[in-house]
C-alpha positions as a LaTeX table, in Angstrom:
\begin{tabular}{lrrr}
\hline
Residue & $x$ (\AA) & $y$ (\AA) & $z$ (\AA) \\
\hline
Met1 & 29.33 & 120.54 & 22.08 \\
Ala2 & 33.23 & 121.07 & 22.07 \\
Ala3 & 35.04 & 120.26 & 18.69 \\
Pro4 & 37.27 & 117.01 & 18.83 \\
Asp5 & 40.33 & 119.08 & 19.20 \\
Gly6 & 39.11 & 121.14 & 21.97 \\
Arg7 & 38.59 & 117.67 & 23.64 \\
Arg8 & 41.99 & 116.79 & 22.57 \\
Thr9 & 43.62 & 119.60 & 24.11 \\
Val10 & 41.65 & 119.43 & 27.13 \\
Ala11 & 43.00 & 115.89 & 27.91 \\
Leu12 & 46.22 & 116.44 & 27.14 \\
Asp13 & 46.01 & 119.24 & 29.45 \\
Ala14 & 45.14 & 117.24 & 32.00 \\
Leu15 & 47.49 & 114.66 & 31.39 \\
Ala16 & 50.28 & 117.24 & 31.62 \\
Val17 & 49.00 & 118.76 & 34.87 \\
Ile18 & 48.83 & 115.15 & 36.50 \\
Ala19 & 52.13 & 114.08 & 35.12 \\
Ala20 & 53.91 & 117.24 & 36.72 \\
Phe21 & 52.02 & 116.69 & 39.99 \\
Val22 & 53.16 & 113.22 & 40.21 \\
Ala23 & 56.46 & 113.80 & 38.91 \\
Val24 & 57.13 & 116.73 & 41.69 \\
Leu25 & 56.17 & 113.65 & 44.39 \\
Tyr26 & 58.76 & 111.58 & 42.90 \\
Val27 & 61.55 & 114.57 & 43.25 \\
Ile28 & 60.19 & 115.15 & 47.06 \\
Glu29 & 60.68 & 111.20 & 47.46 \\
Leu30 & 63.84 & 111.53 & 45.90 \\
Val31 & 65.03 & 114.47 & 48.39 \\
Asp32 & 63.51 & 112.56 & 51.35 \\
Thr33 & 65.64 & 109.20 & 50.38 \\
Leu34 & 68.76 & 111.65 & 50.02 \\
Leu35 & 68.21 & 112.81 & 53.64 \\
Gly36 & 67.36 & 109.51 & 55.07 \\
Gly37 & 63.46 & 109.61 & 55.27 \\
Ser38 & 64.19 & 112.92 & 57.70 \\
Leu39 & 61.28 & 114.62 & 55.82 \\
Asp40 & 58.78 & 111.90 & 56.79 \\
Asp41 & 59.17 & 113.58 & 60.03 \\
Phe42 & 56.82 & 116.31 & 58.79 \\
Gly43 & 53.67 & 114.43 & 58.47 \\
Val44 & 50.64 & 114.87 & 60.44 \\
Arg45 & 51.32 & 113.97 & 64.12 \\
Pro46 & 47.95 & 114.14 & 65.83 \\
Arg47 & 46.71 & 116.66 & 68.30 \\
Ser48 & 50.11 & 117.94 & 68.40 \\
Asp49 & 51.44 & 121.54 & 67.45 \\
Glu50 & 54.16 & 120.34 & 65.35 \\
Gly51 & 51.83 & 117.91 & 63.92 \\
Leu52 & 49.74 & 120.71 & 62.31 \\
Leu53 & 52.41 & 121.60 & 60.08 \\
Gly54 & 51.81 & 117.99 & 58.66 \\
Ile55 & 48.33 & 119.37 & 57.36 \\
Val56 & 50.27 & 121.39 & 54.74 \\
Phe57 & 53.30 & 118.83 & 53.89 \\
Ala58 & 51.47 & 115.09 & 54.71 \\
Pro59 & 49.90 & 114.85 & 51.24 \\
Val60 & 53.43 & 115.15 & 49.34 \\
Leu61 & 55.26 & 112.60 & 51.50 \\
His62 & 55.61 & 108.70 & 51.32 \\
Val63 & 56.98 & 106.15 & 53.79 \\
Gly64 & 59.71 & 105.15 & 50.86 \\
Trp65 & 59.04 & 104.23 & 47.19 \\
Gly66 & 57.02 & 101.72 & 47.31 \\
His67 & 54.41 & 103.73 & 49.52 \\
Leu68 & 54.64 & 106.25 & 46.54 \\
Val69 & 54.22 & 103.60 & 43.74 \\
Ala70 & 51.40 & 102.28 & 45.22 \\
Asn71 & 49.71 & 105.53 & 45.10 \\
Thr72 & 50.92 & 106.96 & 41.53 \\
Leu73 & 48.58 & 104.73 & 39.35 \\
Pro74 & 45.15 & 106.16 & 40.99 \\
Leu75 & 46.72 & 109.42 & 41.77 \\
Val76 & 47.55 & 109.74 & 37.83 \\
Val77 & 43.54 & 107.94 & 36.81 \\
Leu78 & 41.65 & 109.93 & 39.09 \\
Gly79 & 43.55 & 113.14 & 38.93 \\
Phe80 & 43.26 & 113.30 & 35.37 \\
Leu81 & 39.59 & 112.31 & 35.24 \\
Leu82 & 38.94 & 115.21 & 37.56 \\
Leu83 & 41.26 & 117.60 & 35.70 \\
Leu84 & 38.82 & 116.94 & 32.56 \\
Ser85 & 36.58 & 119.24 & 34.17 \\
Gly86 & 39.31 & 121.98 & 34.64 \\
Leu87 & 42.30 & 122.96 & 36.52 \\
Arg88 & 39.96 & 125.50 & 38.60 \\
Thr89 & 37.90 & 122.54 & 40.00 \\
Trp90 & 40.80 & 120.33 & 40.24 \\
Val91 & 42.71 & 122.84 & 42.35 \\
Ala92 & 39.52 & 123.37 & 44.49 \\
Val93 & 38.56 & 119.74 & 45.07 \\
Thr94 & 42.42 & 119.08 & 46.00 \\
Ala95 & 42.37 & 121.85 & 48.56 \\
Val96 & 39.26 & 120.85 & 50.22 \\
Val97 & 40.56 & 117.35 & 50.29 \\
Trp98 & 43.78 & 118.31 & 51.48 \\
Leu99 & 42.56 & 120.45 & 54.28 \\
Val100 & 39.97 & 118.27 & 55.59 \\
Gly101 & 41.69 & 115.32 & 55.41 \\
Gly102 & 44.55 & 116.58 & 57.25 \\
Leu103 & 42.55 & 118.36 & 59.90 \\
Gly104 & 40.38 & 115.55 & 60.50 \\
Thr105 & 43.40 & 113.08 & 60.93 \\
Trp106 & 45.04 & 115.71 & 63.38 \\
Val107 & 41.94 & 115.50 & 65.18 \\
Val108 & 40.91 & 111.92 & 65.54 \\
Gly109 & 44.31 & 110.02 & 64.45 \\
Gly110 & 45.81 & 107.81 & 67.13 \\
Ser111 & 48.63 & 109.14 & 69.47 \\
Asn112 & 52.55 & 108.88 & 68.76 \\
Thr113 & 51.81 & 108.55 & 65.09 \\
Ile114 & 52.67 & 110.14 & 61.83 \\
His115 & 50.56 & 109.99 & 58.63 \\
Leu116 & 51.62 & 110.53 & 55.52 \\
Gly117 & 50.98 & 109.82 & 52.18 \\
Ala118 & 48.91 & 111.11 & 48.83 \\
Ser119 & 46.50 & 108.35 & 49.59 \\
Val120 & 44.41 & 111.02 & 51.38 \\
Leu121 & 43.99 & 112.58 & 48.03 \\
Val122 & 43.19 & 109.77 & 46.23 \\
Phe123 & 40.31 & 108.93 & 48.47 \\
Gly124 & 39.32 & 112.50 & 48.29 \\
Trp125 & 39.38 & 112.40 & 44.70 \\
Leu126 & 37.42 & 109.05 & 44.55 \\
Val127 & 34.86 & 109.88 & 46.44 \\
His128 & 33.97 & 113.30 & 44.56 \\
Leu129 & 34.19 & 111.59 & 41.47 \\
Val130 & 31.85 & 108.89 & 42.55 \\
Val131 & 29.25 & 111.40 & 44.23 \\
Arg132 & 29.71 & 114.67 & 42.36 \\
Gly133 & 26.94 & 113.79 & 39.52 \\
Val134 & 24.28 & 113.53 & 42.66 \\
Phe135 & 24.88 & 116.93 & 43.55 \\
Thr136 & 25.02 & 118.40 & 40.13 \\
Arg137 & 22.47 & 115.82 & 38.44 \\
Ser138 & 24.31 & 115.46 & 35.46 \\
Val139 & 23.93 & 111.86 & 33.64 \\
Gly140 & 27.38 & 112.02 & 32.50 \\
Gln141 & 29.06 & 112.80 & 35.65 \\
Ile142 & 26.55 & 110.07 & 37.32 \\
Leu143 & 27.94 & 107.34 & 34.52 \\
Ile144 & 31.72 & 108.38 & 35.48 \\
Gly145 & 31.27 & 107.78 & 39.02 \\
Val146 & 29.75 & 104.42 & 38.46 \\
Gly147 & 32.55 & 103.57 & 36.26 \\
Val148 & 35.07 & 104.66 & 39.00 \\
Leu149 & 33.03 & 103.12 & 41.99 \\
Leu150 & 33.27 & 99.65 & 39.68 \\
Val151 & 37.05 & 100.31 & 39.37 \\
Tyr152 & 38.34 & 101.41 & 42.29 \\
Gly153 & 35.41 & 101.26 & 45.09 \\
Gly154 & 37.13 & 98.37 & 46.96 \\
Val155 & 39.96 & 100.70 & 48.06 \\
Leu156 & 37.00 & 102.29 & 50.30 \\
Trp157 & 37.59 & 99.65 & 52.72 \\
Gly158 & 40.95 & 101.48 & 53.39 \\
Ala159 & 38.73 & 103.85 & 55.31 \\
Leu160 & 38.12 & 101.79 & 57.88 \\
Pro161 & 40.47 & 100.87 & 60.72 \\
Gly162 & 41.70 & 97.36 & 60.81 \\
Thr163 & 45.05 & 97.10 & 58.66 \\
Pro164 & 48.01 & 98.11 & 60.76 \\
Gly165 & 50.39 & 100.90 & 59.50 \\
Val166 & 47.92 & 102.11 & 57.01 \\
Ser167 & 46.05 & 105.95 & 58.04 \\
Trp168 & 42.41 & 104.88 & 57.93 \\
Glu169 & 42.01 & 108.27 & 59.47 \\
Gly170 & 43.66 & 109.90 & 56.67 \\
His171 & 41.56 & 107.54 & 54.18 \\
Leu172 & 38.35 & 108.42 & 55.78 \\
Phe173 & 38.74 & 112.26 & 56.16 \\
Gly174 & 39.93 & 112.46 & 52.23 \\
Gly175 & 36.70 & 111.10 & 51.41 \\
Val176 & 34.54 & 113.22 & 53.81 \\
Gly177 & 36.53 & 116.21 & 51.90 \\
Gly178 & 35.83 & 115.11 & 48.42 \\
Ala179 & 32.09 & 114.45 & 49.41 \\
Leu180 & 32.21 & 117.77 & 51.09 \\
Ala181 & 33.61 & 119.62 & 47.89 \\
Ala182 & 31.25 & 118.00 & 45.61 \\
Trp183 & 28.78 & 119.45 & 47.70 \\
Leu184 & 30.49 & 122.84 & 47.91 \\
Leu185 & 31.11 & 123.09 & 43.94 \\
Ala186 & 27.61 & 121.89 & 42.79 \\
Pro187 & 25.91 & 124.80 & 40.76 \\
Arg188 & 23.00 & 126.06 & 42.89 \\
Ser189 & 19.68 & 127.08 & 41.32 \\
Asp190 & 17.72 & 129.92 & 42.97 \\
Pro191 & 14.51 & 128.45 & 44.33 \\
Ala192 & 11.15 & 128.77 & 42.49 \\
Val193 & 9.48 & 131.75 & 43.33 \\
Val194 & 5.37 & 131.07 & 43.73 \\
Asp195 & 2.88 & 133.40 & 43.44 \\
Pro196 & 0.61 & 133.17 & 46.76 \\
\hline
\end{tabular}
């Protein structure tokens, strides 16, 4: 069992990383504002060659300050909880969510649309935190998943079509990426060998 100082250090490190990540998002939005919103053109443009760049850039771009502010609290809370599992886990989960969310949106997104925003990460981290306990068979992670589901579960409706101007595709595929990351990162045990 980790000492209280060890847990405090892990928590402080997690808070520092997620605060730095969110600070970068605010700097990017400031630059975008100074450039008249021109960075938003680098979002995911479904089924277009230039839209492939959006897979890389879309999660760090937002349609104005209101969009970024709306994503900030869930990013901080869910990112912090995920970072408690370690920086390597956070990076791996984020990479899978980023790629699956972007590619899925590029494939199925509506024509003549641009998809951007860190909500793809919010949905991916949320789903990952909710389902990872099932794959790891960890009671502690299952309890965290239930708590996260109780607090943030209502936002999962955002993965369904219906709200104009909201990328349900990004939300849906971000969530798919989170579930996939939970499965991929779960520890594997060797099958039992049975003598005939």
